[in-house]
N, C-alpha and C positions, 0 to 999 in steps of 0.2 A: 089882675088876678087877686091881689091881696084884699081889695075892697068888695069886689063883686062876687067872688067865689071863695068865701072864707073857709068853707069846709072841704074844698077840693084839694087833693094831694098836691097839685101843681102850684098851689099858692102858699103852701106851708114853708116856714123859714128854712128848714133843712134843704128842701128841694131847690128853693130859689137860690140860696147862696152857693151851695155846692155845685149845682149845674152851671151856673154862671162862671164860677171859678174854674171848673173843668174845661168848659168850651172856650173861654177866653184864653186860658193857658195853652190849650191845644192849638188855637189859632196863632198865638204869639210865637210858639215854637215852630210852627209850620212856615212862618215868614223867614226863618233862618236858612231854609232850603233855597239854594240859588234858583233864580227865575229860569235859567237855561235848563234845569232839571225838572222843575215843577212850575209851569207858567201860572200866572195869577188866575187866568180863566179856568184852569183846572183845579187850582188850590182852593178857591173859594167854595165851590160846590162839594168838593171832596172833604174839606174840613167840616163843613156844615153837616154833611151826611154822617161822617164818623162821629162827630160830637153828639148829634141827636140819637144815633143808634147806641152809642156808649152810655149816655145818660139814661136812656130807657132800660138798657140792660142792667144798670146799677140801681134802678128804681128811683131815679131822680128826675122824673118828668117835670119839665118847666119850659113851655113853648118859647118864651122870649130868648132862651139860651141859644137856640138855633140862629136867630137873627144876630145875636151878639157875636157868634162865631163868624158869620159873614162879614160883619163890620171889621172885626179884628184881623181876619184873614187877608184883607186887602193890602195890609202892610203899612198903612199910613197912621197907625195908632201905636202908642208906646206902652211900656209897663206902668208908667205913671197914670195913663188913662185907665188902665185896668184897675189900679188902686182906687181911683176916683169913682169908677163904676161900682166897685164892691162897697165903698163907703156909702154911695147913694142907695144901694140895695139895703144895707143895714139900716140906714136912716128911714127908708120907706117902710121897712118891717116894723121899726119902732113906732112910727106915727100910726101905722095901721093897727098896732096893738092898742095904742092909747085911744084912738077914736072909735074903733069897732067895739072895744070892751066897755065903752061908756053906755052903750045900748044894752038894756037888760036881757034881751032875748038872743043876743049874738055873742059869740066867743071867737077870738083869734089869738093865737094859733090853736088849732084843734089838737095838735101834737107837735113835739119838737124833733121827732125822729129817733128818739132813744126810748128804751123801756123805762118804766117807772123806777127810779133809783132805789126805792125800797125793795124792789124785787131782784136786784142784782145778785144778792147772796142767798136768795131763797130758792130752794129746789122745788121742782114740780110736786114731788111727793109731800113736801111740807105744806103746800097750798091745799092739797086734797084732804089733809087731816083736819083743817079748820072748818 
């Protein structure tokens, strides 16, 4: 996503990190439910569906996050694995920023997911006067 779809919302850093963090946390928490109540064959698709629907509702579309929910919902991953995954995501974003921005006609990221900090204290009526 980061290298091929640089302007797509799914490849932006905010969407990547927050959707992966949300779905992997949801999956890790779901593994605490006993197998007698929620069998693995039900938990995996349920967590993936809830994770994908929730990230879309929050505006954090990032397709690999659904696959990450499946991997972590199986129950054979730990919180340390989640930390390594997030570190890898931050590292991938960093290298994408370095290599994509070397090219004159390409820019990454297109946005960070927050408004321009210069506009935080500026009212809409103040902008219209300029």
